[in-house]
Every structure is written in structure tokens, then in C-alpha cells.
C-alpha positions in Angstrom: 23.9 25.2 -46.7 23.9 27.3 -43.5 21.5 30.2 -43.2 24.4 32.6 -42.9 25.7 31.5 -46.3 22.4 30.9 -48.0 22.5 34.0 -50.3 26.2 34.1 -50.8 27.0 33.7 -54.5 23.3 33.3 -55.4 22.1 34.5 -58.8 18.9 36.4 -58.1 16.4 37.9 -60.5 14.2 40.6 -59.0 11.3 42.3 -60.8 9.6 45.6 -59.8 12.9 46.8 -58.6 12.7 50.6 -59.0 10.4 51.4 -56.1 8.8 50.2 -52.9 9.7 46.7 -51.6 11.5 45.8 -54.8 14.0 48.6 -54.5 14.4 48.0 -50.8 15.2 44.3 -51.5 18.4 45.0 -53.5 20.5 46.2 -50.6 20.0 43.2 -48.2 20.5 40.8 -51.1 23.8 42.4 -52.1 24.9 42.7 -48.5 24.6 38.9 -48.2 26.7 38.3 -51.2 24.1 37.7 -53.9 24.3 38.9 -57.5 21.1 40.6 -58.3 19.5 41.2 -61.8 16.9 43.9 -61.5 14.1 44.4 -63.9 11.5 47.1 -64.4 10.4 49.4 -67.2 12.5 52.4 -66.3 16.0 51.6 -67.5 17.5 54.9 -66.2 16.4 54.1 -62.6 17.7 50.6 -62.9 21.1 51.9 -63.9 21.1 54.3 -61.0 20.4 51.5 -58.6 23.1 49.3 -60.1 25.6 52.1 -59.9 24.8 52.6 -56.3 26.3 49.2 -55.5 29.3 49.4 -57.8 32.7 48.7 -56.3 36.0 49.1 -58.2 34.2 49.7 -61.5 32.0 46.7 -61.3 28.6 46.0 -59.7 26.9 42.9 -58.4 23.7 44.4 -59.7 22.8 43.8 -63.4 20.2 46.1 -65.0 17.8 44.4 -67.3 14.9 46.6 -68.4 11.6 45.0 -69.4 7.8 45.4 -69.2 6.7 42.5 -67.0 3.2 42.5 -68.6 4.8 41.5 -71.9 5.5 37.8 -72.1 8.1 38.0 -74.8 9.9 40.8 -73.0 10.0 38.8 -69.8 11.4 35.8 -71.6 14.0 38.0 -73.3 15.0 39.4 -69.9 15.4 35.9 -68.4 17.5 34.8 -71.4 19.7 37.9 -71.0 20.4 37.0 -67.3 21.0 33.4 -68.1 23.5 34.3 -70.8 25.3 36.6 -68.5 25.4 34.4 -65.4 24.8 30.9 -66.7 21.6 30.5 -64.6 19.1 31.9 -62.1 19.1 30.4 -58.6 16.3 32.6 -57.1 13.6 34.5 -58.9 11.6 37.1 -56.9 8.6 38.3 -58.8 7.7 41.4 -57.0 6.2 43.7 -59.7 2.7 44.7 -58.9 0.1 47.4 -58.2 -3.5 48.5 -58.6 -4.8 49.9 -61.9 -7.7 52.4 -61.9 -10.1 53.6 -59.2 -10.3 50.9 -56.5 -13.8 52.1 -55.4 -15.4 51.6 -58.9 -15.6 48.4 -60.9 -14.3 48.7 -64.4 -13.6 45.5 -66.4 -10.5 47.0 -68.2 -9.0 48.0 -64.8 -9.5 44.5 -63.5 -7.9 42.9 -66.5 -4.9 45.3 -66.3 -4.5 44.6 -62.6 -4.6 40.9 -63.1 -2.1 41.1 -65.9 0.3 43.2 -63.8 0.0 41.2 -60.6 -0.7 37.7 -61.7 0.2 37.1 -65.3 3.6 38.8 -64.8 4.3 36.1 -62.3 3.1 33.4 -64.8 5.4 34.8 -67.5 8.3 34.9 -65.1 7.9 31.4 -63.9 7.5 30.2 -67.5 10.8 31.9 -68.3 12.9 30.6 -65.4 11.5 27.1 -64.7 13.0 25.1 -67.6 16.5 26.2 -66.5 15.9 25.4 -62.8 14.5 22.0 -63.6 17.4 21.2 -65.9 19.8 22.1 -63.1 17.7 20.4 -60.5 17.6 23.3 -58.1 16.3 26.8 -57.7 13.6 28.8 -55.9 10.6 30.8 -57.2 9.2 33.5 -55.0 6.4 35.9 -55.6 5.1 38.9 -53.6 1.3 38.5 -53.1 -0.5 40.2 -50.2 -2.5 39.6 -47.1 -5.3 41.2 -49.2 -5.3 37.9 -51.1 -6.5 35.9 -48.1 -10.1 37.0 -48.3 -12.2 39.6 -50.2 -12.3 43.0 -48.7 -14.0 46.3 -49.6 -12.2 48.5 -52.1 -9.7 45.8 -53.0 -11.8 43.7 -55.4 -9.4 43.5 -58.4 -6.2 43.8 -56.4 -7.2 41.2 -53.9 -8.4 38.8 -56.6 -5.1 39.1 -58.4 -3.1 38.4 -55.2 -5.4 35.5 -54.3 -4.6 34.0 -57.7 -0.8 34.3 -57.0 -1.2 32.6 -53.7 -3.3 29.8 -55.1 -1.0 29.2 -58.1 2.2 29.1 -56.0 0.7 26.9 -53.3 -0.4 24.5 -56.0 2.9 24.6 -58.0 4.8 23.7 -54.9 3.5 20.2 -54.9 4.7 19.7 -58.5 8.1 21.3 -58.1 9.3 20.3 -54.6 10.2 16.7 -55.7 12.2 18.1 -58.6 14.4 20.3 -56.5 12.7 23.7 -57.0 11.3 25.5 -54.0 8.4 27.8 -54.0 7.8 30.7 -51.6 4.8 33.0 -51.4 5.3 36.4 -49.8 2.3 38.0 -48.1 3.0 41.4 -46.7 0.6 43.6 -44.8 0.6 47.4 -45.2 4.1 48.7 -46.3 4.8 52.3 -46.8 5.3 52.5 -50.6 4.1 54.5 -53.6 1.3 51.8 -53.9 -0.1 52.5 -50.4 0.6 56.3 -50.4 -2.9 57.2 -51.8 -4.7 55.2 -49.0 -6.9 57.7 -47.1 -7.6 55.2 -44.3 -5.5 54.2 -41.3 -3.2 51.3 -42.2 -2.8 49.0 -39.2 0.7 47.9 -38.3 2.2 49.7 -41.4 5.9 49.2 -41.7 8.7 50.8 -43.8 9.9 49.1 -47.0 13.4 48.5 -45.6 12.0 46.5 -42.7 9.7 44.5 -45.0 12.6 43.7 -47.3 14.8 42.5 -44.4 12.0 40.1 -43.3 11.6 38.8 -46.8 15.3 38.1 -47.3 15.5 36.3 -43.9 12.5 34.2 -44.8 14.1 33.3 -48.2 17.4 32.4 -46.5 15.4 29.9 -44.4 13.6 28.4 -47.4 10.2 29.3 -46.0 7.2 28.3 -47.9 5.3 31.4 -46.9 6.6 34.7 -45.6 3.8 36.7 -43.9 4.0 39.8 -41.8 3.3 41.7 -39.6 2.4 38.8 -37.3 -0.6 40.4 -35.5 -2.2 41.4 -38.8 -1.3 38.2 -40.8 -2.6 35.8 -38.1 -5.8 37.9 -37.7 -6.3 37.6 -41.5 -5.7 33.8 -41.3 -8.4 33.5 -38.8 -10.8 35.7 -40.8 -10.1 33.5 -43.8 -11.8 30.5 -42.1 -14.8 32.3 -40.6 -18.2 31.4 -42.0 -19.1 33.9 -44.7 -22.2 35.3 -42.8 -20.1 36.2 -39.8 -17.3 37.6 -42.0 -19.8 39.7 -43.9 -21.1 41.3 -40.7 -17.6 42.2 -39.6 -16.8 43.8 -42.9 -20.0 45.8 -42.8 -19.2 47.1 -39.3 -15.7 48.0 -40.4 -17.1 49.9 -43.3 -19.6 51.7 -41.1 -16.8 52.8 -38.7 -14.8 54.0 -41.7 
């Protein structure tokens, strides 16, 4: 299938679709001819987004409300989409965030962040994978973060949860590729969204959600194993990931002192 037609007619499930990158992803997917099932907790906002794309009384966007931290709700949402469309070709697990005060360690906040960012992806994969394997094709994608490459100050729980997503998808790829199911991990840098709005520090190379969404869709069209951006920040982080810990620790201390 050519890149130009890669999304045309695809049945896409997108979580975390009512704000930020998730909401921004709907338009480029629909523009390329995909049908998009959107999931989040706020049913009213999902309906508004679906109506935005309606043409002639119908919409290529299907609203399926669910709490992604509830395993049974995630499975029910996937079953609803499967029943409506007969299958899911591409699942983009985008829901995520940071729970609590990032500057103070609290076990409950860490657990809640891990459930939102990591276990929601686990539940989603668990729900869509049997159908993809039975059909012998499909793609699983999840939005992690450059923060998952290596530990950074004030991102302990968030970074750990995103590192877990990266590790799981990179491992799962070996198992699923021979069976016709692709795996893509998406690692954005700073994107202007409600999640990053409280950040009091300067966010290097920050980009708008629409630009991030376009980059993600282009990467998915090409079947990329990892989509990471912006290039200058992501390649810097890749280098930092392989530095000896002592050197990396000194760099983080200096960055904290400047801040």
C-alpha cells in the first residue's frame, strides 16, 4: 500500500481524544480517509468532536466514551467498535497525564500516574490484539514521551510510566511482527497542551499540538517503529541516554542549578 493511501479506509481507535495531541490527531486522520473511533471519559466533548466532522448527516468519527483506567470499560469500548466496524486496523493509545504534585513524591500519585499512562495502554492492547492476530494484520501505537528515555528531575512518576510504555512496546514488537501486527512507539518532546500548560520552566523546541499530530500521522503512514520529535531535542536525549550515569548526574545538577 502506498504512503498516500495508507490511511484511506483504515479503522482507527484513538484514546485521550478530547484534548491536546489526541484531539489534534482526529482531523489529519479523517482528512486521509480514515474512520476514527474516539474515546475519553467526557462523552459530551466526544460528541462535539464527532459532529465537527459530520457530512450529510453522518460522520467518519465514532464517539465511544470510556475510562481508560478501567480494564472492563476499555474492553467494552473495543468490543463496541469491533461490533460497529468489524475490526480495528490501527489503535493509537494516547491517553495520559501526570497525577499530583510533580515536585513531591507520593505513592498514590505514582500509582495513579502509572495506571493512566501505562496500564491504560496494557488494557487497550489486551482488548485489540486478539482481533488483530485473528485477521493477521494491524498496528498498535502508543504515545510515550522523550521523558521516558532517562530519569529527569520533577518527572519521576511521569517519566517512569512513559519508560515502561517504551520498554513494553519495544519488547512486544519482536513477538508481534512475525504475526502481521506492527508496533509504533511515539515519543514527543514538549507540545503545547493542557498537560504542559502548568510548566513554569522554559520548554525547549515546544511545538503546537496540530504540528505534533501531523508528524505522528505521517510516521504512522510510513509504518515507523518509533516516531520521535523534535529532532534536535530527541537526538540530544538519545545521546544523554547512553552517557555514563556519573556524567549524566553532573549535567542534571548543573541544569537544576541554572533553573
